C-alpha positions as CSV (number, residue, x, y, z in Angstrom):
1,M,29.9,-0.3,10.8
2,L,31.8,-0.9,7.8
3,P,33.3,2.8,8.1
4,A,34.4,2.1,11.8
5,V,36.2,-1.3,10.5
6,R,37.8,0.5,8.1
7,A,39.3,3.3,10.7
8,F,39.9,0.7,13.0
9,H,42.2,-1.1,10.1
10,A,44.0,1.7,9.7
11,V,44.9,2.2,13.1
12,R,45.8,-1.0,13.6
13,P,45.0,-3.6,10.9
14,L,43.2,-6.6,11.2
15,G,44.1,-10.3,10.6
16,G,42.6,-13.0,8.2
17,D,41.6,-14.8,11.4
18,E,40.1,-11.9,12.5
19,L,38.1,-10.6,9.9
20,D,36.4,-14.2,9.6
21,V,35.3,-13.7,13.2
22,L,34.7,-10.2,13.3
23,W,31.2,-10.8,12.3
24,P,30.3,-13.9,14.8
25,L,31.6,-11.6,18.0
26,V,28.9,-8.8,16.8
27,V,25.8,-10.8,16.0
28,L,26.8,-12.6,19.8
29,R,26.8,-9.6,21.5
30,G,23.3,-8.9,19.9
31,C,22.5,-11.9,21.4
32,V,24.1,-11.2,25.1
33,L,21.8,-7.7,24.7
34,V,18.7,-9.2,24.0
35,V,19.0,-11.9,26.9
36,C,20.1,-9.2,29.2
37,G,17.3,-7.0,27.6
38,Q,14.6,-9.8,28.1
39,H,15.8,-10.9,32.0
40,A,15.4,-7.0,32.8
41,A,12.0,-7.2,31.3
42,L,10.6,-9.8,33.0
43,Q,12.6,-8.4,36.4
44,D,11.0,-5.1,36.3
45,P,7.6,-5.3,33.9
46,G,7.0,-1.9,34.4
47,N,10.5,-0.8,32.9
48,G,8.9,1.0,29.7
49,Y,12.7,2.0,28.7
50,A,13.6,-1.6,29.3
51,T,10.7,-2.9,27.5
52,A,11.3,-0.3,24.2
53,A,15.0,-0.7,24.2
54,L,14.5,-4.8,23.8
55,D,12.5,-4.5,20.6
56,R,15.8,-2.5,19.0
57,E,18.0,-5.4,20.9
58,W,15.9,-8.0,18.9
59,A,15.9,-5.9,15.8
60,M,19.9,-5.7,15.9
61,F,20.3,-9.4,16.5
62,E,17.9,-10.8,13.8
63,A,19.5,-8.3,11.5
64,G,22.6,-9.7,12.1
65,A,21.7,-13.1,12.2
66,S,19.9,-12.5,8.9
67,V,23.6,-12.3,7.2
68,P,25.7,-15.4,7.0
69,A,29.5,-14.5,8.7
70,E,31.0,-15.9,5.0
71,V,29.4,-13.0,3.4
72,M,30.6,-10.1,5.9
73,A,34.1,-11.8,6.3
74,A,34.5,-11.2,2.6
75,H,32.5,-8.1,2.8
76,F,34.8,-6.6,5.4
77,R,37.9,-7.8,3.1
78,Q,36.5,-5.6,0.1
79,V,36.2,-2.4,2.9
80,I,39.5,-2.8,3.8
81,G,41.3,-3.7,-0.1
82,E,42.3,-7.7,1.3
83,P,41.9,-10.4,-1.2
84,A,39.4,-12.9,-0.8
85,P,41.7,-16.1,-0.2
86,H,39.1,-18.3,-2.1
87,S,40.9,-20.1,-4.6
88,D,39.3,-20.1,-8.3
89,P,36.8,-22.3,-9.8
90,P,37.2,-25.5,-11.2
91,T,38.4,-25.5,-14.8
92,S,35.3,-26.1,-16.4
93,S,35.7,-28.5,-19.0
94,H,32.4,-28.8,-20.8
95,P,29.9,-26.3,-21.2
96,L,26.6,-26.3,-19.1
97,L,24.2,-26.5,-22.0
98,P,26.4,-27.6,-25.3
99,E,23.2,-27.1,-27.2
100,L,22.8,-23.6,-26.2
101,P,22.5,-21.3,-29.3
102,S,25.3,-19.1,-29.4
103,E,22.9,-15.9,-30.4
104,A,21.5,-16.1,-27.3
105,T,19.6,-12.7,-26.5
106,V,20.8,-11.3,-23.4
107,L,17.8,-8.8,-21.1
108,D,18.3,-5.8,-19.5
109,L,16.8,-5.5,-16.8
110,S,18.5,-2.7,-14.7
111,V,17.1,0.6,-13.6
112,T,18.2,2.5,-16.9
113,S,15.9,-0.6,-19.2
114,D,14.2,0.6,-22.2
115,A,11.7,-2.4,-22.0
116,L,10.4,-1.4,-18.5
117,H,9.0,2.3,-19.3
118,G,6.0,3.9,-18.3
119,G,5.7,1.6,-14.5
120,S,5.7,-1.5,-16.1
121,W,8.3,-2.6,-13.7
122,L,6.0,-3.0,-11.1
123,D,4.2,-5.7,-12.2
124,P,4.8,-8.6,-10.6
125,D,4.8,-10.4,-14.0
126,A,7.2,-7.6,-15.5
127,E,10.5,-9.8,-15.9
128,S,8.1,-12.7,-17.8
129,A,6.7,-9.9,-19.8
130,V,10.0,-9.0,-21.2
131,V,10.9,-12.5,-21.2
132,A,7.7,-13.7,-23.6
133,R,8.5,-10.3,-25.8
134,A,12.2,-11.7,-26.4
135,L,11.3,-15.2,-26.7
136,A,8.2,-13.9,-29.1
137,S,10.9,-12.0,-31.3
138,G,12.1,-15.0,-32.7
139,G,14.7,-16.0,-30.3
140,T,14.8,-19.3,-29.0
141,S,16.9,-18.5,-26.0
142,V,17.3,-15.3,-23.5
143,L,19.4,-14.8,-20.3
144,T,19.5,-12.9,-17.7
145,R,22.5,-11.0,-16.2
146,Y,24.8,-11.6,-13.3
147,G,25.4,-8.7,-11.0
148,E,22.5,-6.6,-12.2
149,C,20.7,-4.6,-9.8
150,R,17.1,-5.3,-10.9
151,L,14.5,-2.8,-11.4
152,T,11.7,-5.5,-11.4
153,R,12.7,-6.0,-8.0
154,T,12.2,-2.7,-7.2
155,R,9.2,-2.0,-4.4
156,V,7.6,1.3,-3.3
157,D,6.0,2.6,-0.5
158,N,8.7,0.3,1.5
159,T,10.9,1.4,4.2
160,E,13.4,-1.0,3.6
161,Q,15.8,-1.8,0.6
162,S,14.5,-4.4,-1.6
163,A,16.4,-7.5,-2.7
164,T,17.6,-6.6,-6.4
165,L,20.8,-7.6,-6.3
166,A,21.2,-10.9,-9.0
167,L,23.2,-13.3,-7.4
168,G,22.8,-15.9,-10.3
169,V,21.8,-16.1,-14.1
170,E,18.4,-17.5,-15.6
171,V,17.9,-19.6,-19.1
172,H,14.8,-19.2,-20.4
173,L,14.3,-21.4,-23.5
174,T,11.5,-22.7,-26.7
175,S,13.1,-26.0,-25.8
176,P,14.1,-28.4,-23.3
177,L,18.0,-28.9,-24.0
178,A,20.4,-31.1,-21.8
179,V,22.3,-29.7,-18.6
180,H,26.0,-31.1,-18.2
181,A,28.1,-31.2,-15.5
182,P,31.0,-28.4,-16.0
183,W,33.7,-30.4,-13.9
184,A,33.9,-33.2,-12.1
185,G,32.1,-33.5,-8.7
186,T,29.5,-34.4,-6.1
187,V,26.0,-34.3,-7.0
188,T,23.5,-33.3,-4.3
189,R,19.6,-33.3,-4.7
190,H,17.5,-31.1,-3.4
191,A,13.4,-30.9,-3.2
192,E,13.3,-27.5,-3.4
193,H,16.8,-26.2,-5.3
194,G,17.4,-28.6,-7.5
195,V,20.8,-30.1,-7.8
196,T,23.9,-29.1,-6.8
197,L,27.6,-30.6,-8.1
198,T,30.1,-29.4,-6.0
199,A,34.1,-29.2,-6.2
200,E,36.7,-27.8,-4.4
201,G,34.2,-26.0,-1.8
202,L,32.4,-24.5,-4.5
203,H,28.9,-25.7,-4.9
204,L,26.9,-24.8,-8.5
205,V,22.9,-24.7,-8.2
206,L,21.0,-25.8,-10.5
207,D,17.4,-24.8,-10.1
208,G,14.4,-26.1,-12.9
209,I,15.9,-28.8,-14.0
210,N,14.8,-32.4,-14.6
211,P,17.4,-34.9,-12.9
212,A,18.6,-37.9,-15.0
213,V,17.8,-41.3,-14.2
214,A,21.6,-41.8,-13.9
215,V,22.0,-39.2,-11.3
216,I,22.6,-40.5,-8.1
217,D,22.2,-38.1,-4.3
218,G,25.3,-38.2,-2.8
219,G,27.3,-39.8,-6.2
220,E,30.1,-38.5,-8.3
221,A,29.6,-37.1,-11.2
222,V,32.3,-36.9,-14.4
223,S,33.1,-33.5,-16.3
224,G,30.4,-33.9,-19.2
225,Q,27.9,-36.2,-17.6
226,Q,24.7,-35.1,-18.5
227,L,22.6,-34.3,-15.2
228,G,19.2,-34.0,-16.6
229,S,17.4,-31.3,-19.0
230,V,15.9,-27.8,-18.8
231,A,12.2,-28.3,-16.6
232,A,9.0,-26.6,-18.5
233,Q,8.0,-23.6,-16.3
234,G,4.7,-22.0,-18.1
235,S,5.0,-21.7,-21.9
236,W,8.7,-22.2,-22.1
237,Y,11.9,-23.8,-20.2
238,R,13.7,-22.3,-17.3
239,L,16.7,-23.0,-15.8
240,D,18.3,-20.7,-12.7
241,V,22.2,-21.1,-12.6
242,Q,23.9,-19.9,-9.4
243,L,27.8,-20.7,-7.8
244,S,27.9,-20.5,-4.3
245,R,30.8,-20.4,-1.6
246,L,28.5,-20.8,1.0
247,G,29.1,-23.9,3.3
248,T,25.2,-24.9,3.2
249,G,25.3,-24.8,-0.6
250,I,22.6,-22.7,-0.8
251,A,22.5,-18.7,-1.3
252,P,19.6,-16.3,-1.6
253,R,18.7,-15.5,-5.6
254,F,18.7,-12.1,-5.1
255,T,19.8,-9.5,-2.3
256,S,20.0,-6.3,-1.4
257,P,22.8,-4.4,-2.9
258,G,24.6,-2.7,0.3
259,L,26.8,-5.6,1.1
260,D,27.2,-6.4,-2.9
261,A,31.3,-7.1,-2.2
262,G,30.4,-10.2,0.2
263,W,27.7,-11.6,-1.7
264,L,28.9,-11.1,-4.9
265,T,32.4,-12.8,-4.0
266,M,30.6,-15.7,-2.1
267,C,28.1,-16.3,-5.5
268,P,31.0,-15.4,-8.3
269,D,29.7,-15.1,-11.7
270,P,28.5,-18.3,-13.7
271,T,27.9,-17.0,-17.3
272,G,31.0,-18.4,-18.3
273,L,29.5,-21.8,-17.4
274,I,26.7,-21.2,-19.5
275,L,28.4,-19.0,-22.6
276,P,32.3,-19.9,-22.7
277,R,33.0,-17.0,-25.0
278,A,35.4,-13.6,-24.2
279,D,32.4,-11.6,-25.4
280,R,29.9,-13.3,-22.2
281,P,27.3,-11.1,-21.5
282,V,28.8,-10.2,-17.5
283,V,27.7,-7.2,-15.7
284,D,30.4,-5.4,-14.8
285,T,30.8,-5.6,-11.4
286,S,33.1,-3.1,-10.8
287,R,31.2,-0.6,-12.4
288,E,32.1,2.8,-11.8
289,P,30.8,3.7,-7.7
290,E,28.2,6.6,-7.2
291,S,30.9,8.4,-5.1
292,V,33.4,8.2,-8.4
293,L,30.4,9.9,-10.6
294,L,30.2,12.5,-8.0
295,E,33.8,13.1,-8.1
296,R,33.9,13.2,-11.6
297,R,30.4,16.1,-11.1
298,V,32.8,18.0,-8.8
299,R,35.1,18.5,-11.3
300,S,33.4,19.6,-14.6
301,F,30.1,20.9,-13.0
302,A,30.3,23.9,-10.6
303,T,30.2,22.9,-7.6
304,V,27.7,26.0,-6.6
305,Q,25.3,24.1,-8.3
306,E,24.5,21.9,-5.2
307,H,23.1,18.7,-4.9
308,Y,21.3,17.0,-2.5
309,F,22.6,15.0,0.5
310,E,26.3,14.8,1.2
311,T,26.2,11.6,0.0
312,P,23.5,11.5,-2.9
313,P,22.2,8.4,-4.1
314,Q,22.7,8.2,-8.3
315,I,18.6,8.3,-9.2
316,E,18.1,7.0,-12.7
317,R,14.5,6.4,-12.6
318,G,11.4,7.8,-12.1
319,W,7.4,6.8,-12.0
320,Q,4.7,8.6,-10.6
321,H,5.7,10.0,-6.8
322,H,8.6,7.4,-6.9
323,L,12.4,7.8,-7.8
324,V,15.0,4.9,-8.3
325,D,18.5,4.5,-7.8
326,T,21.3,2.8,-10.2
327,R,20.9,-0.4,-7.1
328,G,17.5,-0.5,-7.3
329,R,16.3,1.8,-4.1
330,G,12.3,2.9,-4.4
331,Y,12.7,6.2,-2.8
332,L,9.2,8.1,-1.9
333,D,9.6,11.2,-3.5
334,M,7.8,14.1,-1.1
335,L,9.7,17.1,-2.2
336,N,10.1,17.5,-6.0
337,N,7.3,20.7,-6.4
338,V,8.5,20.5,-10.5
339,T,7.1,17.2,-11.5
340,V,3.3,18.1,-10.9
341,L,2.1,15.4,-12.7
342,G,4.2,12.8,-11.0
343,H,7.5,11.5,-13.0
344,G,7.7,9.3,-16.8
345,H,3.8,10.2,-17.3
346,P,3.0,8.3,-20.4
347,R,0.6,10.7,-21.9
348,L,3.5,13.7,-22.0
349,V,5.9,11.1,-22.9
350,E,4.3,10.5,-25.8
351,A,3.0,14.3,-26.7
352,V,6.7,15.3,-26.9
353,H,8.2,12.5,-28.9
354,R,5.4,12.8,-31.5
355,Q,6.0,16.7,-31.8
356,W,9.5,16.3,-31.4
357,Q,9.4,14.4,-34.4
358,R,7.3,16.9,-36.5
359,L,9.3,20.2,-35.2
360,N,10.7,21.9,-32.6
361,T,12.2,25.9,-33.5
362,N,11.4,29.0,-31.8
363,S,8.3,30.5,-31.1
364,R,9.0,33.5,-34.0
365,F,7.3,30.8,-36.3
366,H,3.8,30.9,-36.5
367,Y,2.0,27.2,-35.3
368,A,-0.8,26.2,-33.5
369,S,0.2,25.1,-30.4
370,V,2.3,28.4,-28.7
371,V,-1.6,30.4,-29.2
372,E,-3.5,27.4,-27.9
373,L,-1.0,27.3,-25.4
374,S,-1.6,31.5,-24.4
375,E,-5.2,30.8,-24.6
376,R,-5.8,28.3,-22.1
377,L,-3.4,30.2,-19.6
378,S,-5.2,33.3,-19.5
379,A,-8.8,31.2,-19.8
380,L,-7.3,29.9,-15.9
381,L,-6.8,33.5,-14.7
382,P,-9.0,36.7,-13.8
383,D,-10.4,38.8,-16.7
384,G,-8.3,41.0,-18.4
385,L,-5.2,38.7,-17.7
386,D,-5.4,38.1,-21.3
387,T,-1.6,38.5,-22.8
388,V,1.1,35.7,-22.4
389,F,4.4,35.4,-23.0
390,L,6.8,32.2,-22.9
391,V,10.2,31.7,-20.9
392,N,12.0,28.9,-19.9
393,S,12.0,29.1,-15.8
394,G,10.6,30.4,-13.0
395,S,13.8,33.1,-12.8
396,E,13.3,34.0,-16.2
397,A,9.1,34.7,-15.4
398,V,10.0,36.7,-11.9
399,D,12.8,38.3,-14.0
400,L,10.5,39.3,-16.9
401,A,7.4,40.3,-14.5
402,L,9.7,43.0,-13.2
403,R,10.8,44.5,-16.6
404,L,7.2,44.7,-17.5
405,A,6.8,47.0,-14.3
406,W,9.3,49.1,-14.7
407,A,8.4,49.7,-18.7
408,A,4.9,49.7,-17.6
409,T,5.3,52.8,-14.7
410,G,8.8,54.0,-15.5
411,R,9.5,53.3,-12.1
412,R,12.5,51.5,-10.6
413,D,12.0,51.0,-7.0
414,V,10.1,47.5,-5.8
415,V,8.9,46.5,-2.5
416,A,9.8,42.6,-1.8
417,V,9.0,40.8,1.6
418,E,11.9,39.0,3.3
419,E,12.1,35.6,3.3
420,A,11.6,35.1,0.2
421,Y,13.1,33.5,-2.9
422,H,12.3,34.4,-6.3
423,G,15.3,33.5,-9.2
424,W,18.9,33.4,-9.8
425,T,18.2,36.3,-12.9
426,Y,19.6,39.6,-11.6
427,A,16.5,41.7,-10.9
428,G,15.1,38.0,-9.6
429,D,18.3,37.7,-6.9
430,A,18.0,41.4,-6.2
431,I,14.8,41.1,-4.9
432,S,15.1,37.7,-3.4
433,T,15.9,38.0,0.6
434,S,16.0,34.4,1.3
435,T,19.5,34.2,3.8
436,A,19.0,30.2,3.2
437,D,20.2,30.8,-0.4
438,N,22.5,33.8,0.3
439,P,23.9,34.5,3.4
440,N,24.3,38.3,2.7
441,A,21.0,38.1,1.0
442,L,19.6,41.4,2.5
443,A,22.8,43.2,3.3
444,T,23.8,43.3,-0.4
445,R,20.3,44.4,-2.1
446,P,20.6,47.1,-4.8
447,A,19.2,50.7,-3.6
448,W,16.3,49.9,-5.5
449,V,15.0,47.0,-3.4
450,H,13.2,47.2,-0.3
451,T,12.1,44.8,1.9
452,V,9.1,44.1,3.8
453,P,8.8,42.2,7.0
454,T,7.9,38.5,6.3
455,P,4.4,38.1,7.5
456,N,5.4,34.9,9.2
457,S,2.5,33.7,11.7
458,Y,4.5,31.5,13.6
459,R,7.9,32.8,14.2
460,G,7.8,36.4,12.8
461,P,7.6,39.3,15.2
462,R,4.1,39.4,15.2
463,R,2.2,36.1,16.4
464,G,-0.9,34.6,16.5
465,P,-3.5,36.9,16.2
466,E,-1.3,39.8,16.2
467,A,-0.3,38.4,12.8
468,H,-2.6,41.3,11.4
469,R,0.0,43.9,12.0
470,Y,1.7,42.5,8.9
471,G,-0.6,44.0,6.3
472,P,-0.6,47.5,7.8
473,E,3.3,47.9,8.9
474,A,3.7,46.5,4.4
475,T,1.4,49.6,3.6
476,A,3.8,52.0,5.9
477,V,6.7,51.2,4.0
478,I,5.0,51.6,0.4
479,A,3.7,55.6,1.9
480,D,7.1,55.9,3.1
481,L,8.2,55.5,-0.6
482,V,5.8,57.5,-1.6
483,R,6.5,60.1,0.6
484,S,10.4,60.2,-0.2
485,G,9.4,60.9,-3.9
486,R,10.6,57.0,-4.7
487,P,7.0,55.2,-5.4
488,P,7.3,51.7,-5.9
489,A,7.5,49.9,-9.6
490,A,5.8,46.9,-8.2
491,F,5.0,44.8,-5.3
492,V,6.4,41.3,-5.7
493,C,5.1,38.4,-3.3
494,E,4.4,35.0,-3.5
495,P,0.8,34.6,-2.6
496,Y,1.3,31.5,-0.2
497,Y,4.8,31.6,1.7
498,G,7.4,28.7,-0.6
499,N,11.0,28.6,1.2
500,A,9.7,29.9,5.0
501,G,7.9,26.7,5.4
502,G,4.6,26.6,2.8
503,M,2.7,28.8,5.3
504,A,-0.6,31.1,4.6
505,L,-0.1,34.4,4.7
506,P,-1.9,36.4,7.3
507,D,-5.8,36.8,6.4
508,G,-6.4,40.0,4.5
509,Y,-2.7,40.6,3.7
510,L,-2.6,40.9,0.0
511,E,-5.7,42.8,0.1
512,Q,-4.3,45.4,2.2
513,V,-0.7,45.7,0.2
514,Y,-2.0,45.1,-3.3
515,A,-4.6,48.1,-2.8
516,A,-1.5,50.7,-1.3
517,T,0.5,49.7,-3.9
518,R,-2.2,50.7,-6.8
519,E,-3.1,53.8,-4.8
520,S,1.1,54.8,-5.3
521,G,0.6,53.9,-9.1
522,G,2.3,50.3,-8.9
523,L,1.6,46.9,-10.1
524,C,1.1,44.1,-8.2
525,I,3.0,40.9,-9.4
526,A,2.4,37.6,-8.2
527,D,4.9,35.0,-8.0
528,E,2.8,31.3,-8.8
529,V,6.3,29.8,-9.5
530,Q,6.1,27.2,-6.5
531,V,2.3,26.8,-5.2
532,G,0.7,27.6,-8.9
533,Y,-1.3,24.8,-10.5
534,G,-3.9,23.3,-8.2
535,R,-0.9,22.4,-5.3
536,L,-2.9,24.3,-2.5
537,G,-6.1,21.9,-3.4
538,S,-8.5,24.2,-2.5
539,H,-7.4,27.0,-5.1
540,F,-5.7,26.9,-8.6
541,W,-3.6,30.1,-8.0
542,G,-2.0,30.9,-4.6
543,F,-3.5,34.5,-5.1
544,E,-7.0,33.1,-5.3
545,Q,-6.3,32.1,-1.1
546,Q,-6.0,35.7,-0.8
547,G,-9.4,37.0,-2.5
548,V,-7.2,39.3,-4.7
549,E,-6.4,39.5,-8.4
550,P,-2.7,40.8,-9.3
551,D,-1.7,42.6,-12.0
552,I,1.0,40.2,-13.3
553,V,1.2,36.6,-12.9
554,A,4.9,34.8,-13.2
555,V,4.4,30.8,-13.4
556,A,6.6,27.8,-14.0
557,K,8.3,24.6,-12.2
558,A,4.6,22.7,-12.3
559,M,3.8,24.2,-15.8
560,G,6.2,21.8,-17.7
561,N,6.6,18.7,-15.2
562,G,10.1,18.9,-15.2
563,H,10.6,20.4,-18.5
564,P,12.1,24.0,-18.8
565,L,8.7,26.0,-19.0
566,G,7.5,29.4,-17.5
567,A,5.4,32.0,-18.3
568,V,4.4,35.7,-17.2
569,I,0.7,36.7,-17.9
570,T,-0.6,40.1,-17.6
571,R,-2.8,43.0,-19.3
572,R,-2.6,43.6,-23.0
573,E,-1.4,47.4,-21.9
574,I,1.7,46.0,-19.4
575,A,3.0,44.0,-22.3
576,D,2.5,46.5,-24.4
577,A,4.7,49.2,-22.7
578,Y,7.6,46.8,-22.9
579,R,8.0,47.6,-26.5
580,S,10.1,51.2,-24.9
581,Q,12.7,48.0,-24.2
582,G,12.7,46.7,-27.6
583,Y,11.0,43.3,-28.4
584,F,11.1,40.5,-26.1
585,F,12.2,37.1,-27.7
586,S,13.3,33.2,-26.2
587,S,14.3,30.7,-28.3
588,A,13.1,28.0,-26.5
589,G,10.2,29.7,-24.9
590,G,7.5,28.6,-26.5
591,S,8.5,26.1,-28.6
592,P,6.5,23.8,-30.2
593,V,7.5,21.3,-27.7
594,S,7.7,23.0,-24.9
595,S,3.8,24.4,-25.9
596,V,2.7,20.9,-26.2
597,V,4.5,19.9,-22.7
598,G,2.2,22.7,-21.1
599,L,-0.9,22.2,-23.1
600,T,-0.3,18.2,-21.9
601,V,0.4,19.4,-18.2
602,L,-2.9,21.0,-18.4
603,D,-5.4,18.3,-19.7
604,V,-3.4,15.8,-17.3
605,L,-4.3,18.2,-14.3
606,R,-7.8,18.2,-15.6
607,D,-8.6,14.5,-16.7
608,E,-7.1,13.2,-13.7
609,G,-8.2,15.3,-10.7
610,L,-5.1,16.3,-9.5
611,Q,-6.2,19.1,-7.7
612,D,-8.3,17.2,-6.3
613,N,-6.2,14.8,-5.3
614,A,-4.0,17.7,-3.7
615,R,-6.8,18.6,-1.4
616,T,-7.9,15.2,-0.2
617,V,-4.4,13.5,0.2
618,G,-3.4,16.8,1.1
619,A,-6.1,17.0,3.7
620,H,-5.3,13.7,5.0
621,L,-1.5,13.5,5.4
622,R,-2.1,17.1,7.0
623,T,-4.3,15.6,9.7
624,R,-1.7,12.7,10.0
625,L,1.1,15.0,10.5
626,L,-0.8,17.4,13.0
627,Q,-1.2,13.8,14.9
628,L,2.5,13.2,15.1
629,A,2.7,16.9,16.7
630,D,1.1,16.5,19.7
631,K,3.5,12.8,19.7
632,H,6.8,14.6,19.1
633,P,7.5,17.9,20.5
634,L,10.3,18.4,18.2
635,I,7.2,19.6,15.7
636,G,6.5,22.8,17.0
637,A,4.2,23.9,13.6
638,V,2.6,22.2,10.5
639,H,1.9,24.4,8.2
640,G,0.4,24.9,4.8
641,S,-2.5,23.5,2.6
642,G,-3.3,20.6,0.4
643,L,0.5,19.0,-1.2
644,Y,1.9,22.4,-0.2
645,L,2.9,21.8,3.3
646,G,6.0,22.2,6.3
647,V,6.9,20.5,9.7
648,E,8.7,23.3,11.5
649,F,11.0,21.7,14.3
650,V,11.8,23.9,17.5
651,R,14.0,23.1,20.5
652,D,11.6,24.9,22.8
653,H,8.1,25.6,21.7
654,E,8.0,28.9,23.9
655,T,11.4,30.6,22.3
656,R,11.2,28.1,19.2
657,E,14.5,28.0,18.9
658,P,14.8,26.3,15.3
659,A,16.0,22.5,15.7
660,T,18.7,22.8,12.3
661,E,21.1,20.0,13.0
662,E,17.9,18.1,14.0
663,T,16.3,18.6,10.9
664,A,19.3,18.0,8.6
665,A,19.6,14.2,10.3
666,I,16.5,13.7,10.2
667,C,16.2,14.2,6.6
668,E,19.6,12.1,5.9
669,R,17.9,9.7,8.1
670,L,14.0,9.6,5.7
671,R,17.0,9.6,3.3
672,E,18.3,5.4,4.6
673,L,14.4,4.6,5.2
674,G,13.7,5.4,1.3
675,V,11.9,8.8,1.8
676,L,13.3,12.0,0.5
677,M,12.9,15.0,2.1
678,Q,15.2,18.3,2.2
679,P,14.9,21.4,5.2
680,T,13.7,24.8,4.0
681,S,12.8,28.1,5.6
682,D,15.9,30.7,6.4
683,R,16.6,28.9,9.8
684,M,16.7,25.4,7.6
685,C,14.1,24.0,10.0
686,V,11.0,23.0,8.3
687,L,10.6,20.1,6.4
688,K,9.9,21.1,2.4
689,I,6.4,18.6,1.5
690,K,6.2,19.3,-1.7
691,P,5.5,16.2,-3.6
692,P,3.9,15.4,-7.4
693,L,0.3,16.0,-7.0
694,C,-0.6,12.2,-7.8
695,L,0.2,11.2,-4.4
696,T,-1.5,9.0,-2.6
697,T,-3.0,8.1,0.4
698,T,-0.9,5.1,1.3
699,S,2.1,7.0,0.6
700,A,1.3,9.9,2.1
701,D,1.1,7.2,5.2
702,V,4.8,5.9,4.4
703,F,5.8,8.9,4.7
704,V,4.6,9.7,8.3
705,D,5.0,6.5,9.2
706,A,9.0,7.0,8.5
707,L,9.0,10.2,10.0
708,D,7.2,9.1,13.0
709,D,10.4,5.5,13.3
710,V,12.7,8.7,13.2
711,L,11.6,11.5,16.1
712,T,10.8,8.0,18.1
713,H,13.8,5.9,17.8
714,G,16.7,9.0,16.7
715,W,18.0,9.7,13.7
């Protein structure tokens, strides 16, 4: 609605009186819809459309009625740049807490707080724990910050925006200080809200006060008069202080930040009454908006490095399979296949911290961790794949894998699969055929790149039972290259299709193509960058699902859990052949810190049973998605295994016309509901479902329920 108000005002400016009545009219309109809908449902009980519409109309009416008209009027004024009509607060001639020590500690409970690591912010007593630590450190008084979006108020696995925005200040004390009236006004005593002091339409709300005997309900207090003392709460004393311009005088202590301009106008900052100093600890409510940061990004960061969503939230905190933006909005991370362990894992944090204090340098020095990581990696692979290169990314890993094949075979030609992505380096980009990443991918391949048809059994040229023909077609391409005198150096493929939507290759596909490649004298490269490390649940490596053994394996993403780390594992003779090209070196690849990261990721994967979790939670998630497919015709297919899934949307089940625009809109609506999801495939009509492997069944249900809601009620 706010963009509409702004656009209308630009054409026909809204006056102050109009802004004041605009929201009541909106609520009244909602009321009329409910009454009419209720009447229609009573007159025609069998009308399912009327009944379903009534549910939505009630929801709209209740949402509108839940926000005071004064708040919305103030918010509308902020939107159009109109100043608030309120006068300044009464002049404070006396401090609220005159005995408060000047060295009061100010807490940081924001999304970026260093006091809330390790998921501690999810504890219901997180705020009390932070206060207790501050008071135990020798302080006698602790204050919270006004206008702060508190991480401690963020809720996860919830499609509603949490009430994180603080509309007041809390004072925590080790002794019961006296509370005095900062100005003259009318005193009102409340059973639930303590005491209010009202003057000139502004209410000072004091919750957590033992009123003085002399304070009379409805009486007048003079400036400086003692109103009472701070009441005990648990092990210390606490006073909640809030200012309110609402007619009722009472406002919520916290609200969701979507209407922050209106709420902060109606509930001004009370910090100056507590600490009447120039350096008072006020959160800057004019802090830089996310849109301004995005503008700065556009100016300084190459725009070809795209970001998720047209208006992306500013994400500054992660924990397990959840992310949090600066406004305290919690998001379910359903697409982050980089952080296989989840965000902020404490074992990884500690391991990196410990190693950084000891040493970080390049792998040409001799130290234990690089040896241990290399041994651990080779032990996870078939016998013979015993030699490891460590690099910084999947792109580098694929690039190096190709260079190894060139060096070992003395050839240049490479066979790749269509609709695949392998990286951004010269070699990796050359064999990448996904038009979603590069619209000109197929037309701009170098002459040494040869492609085989995408083995997509859902929408490729060979579907369903005909998918077995992809293998012979690929081997025919290799045979043609041999006959033309250009036998391939390598065949490279994701063992489980990633960018196409997380789908299995046809049974026996790699067995046939690997055999033809080796018969021609070429090498087989498995790109495990996305699918490796247990994501399938049933298998640790994607190639295991096909029952084959590659000659070269490229790994990254999950290997570092977000740290830049990748690897190439191959046979000794292939690795040694690279000496004909010189020597290989990576400054950060295999550094002590990177090696410790790699070892810790493997330890946590094993100790926390994350591959098993991917299998069980993934099976539950896939079952629920298949149930959605029976309910919603837009779902054409559910692909994948474990936590490597895809939901493909089509407009027609016969033609399988991709629902590209619908998929983008669905992802945007899911973001509004607190679920992060993105489209994939060359047609951008498949949901890319690759969450951290710590995903819970509860969170999986939250995702499916949100998707069901979007598909049911629209986007």
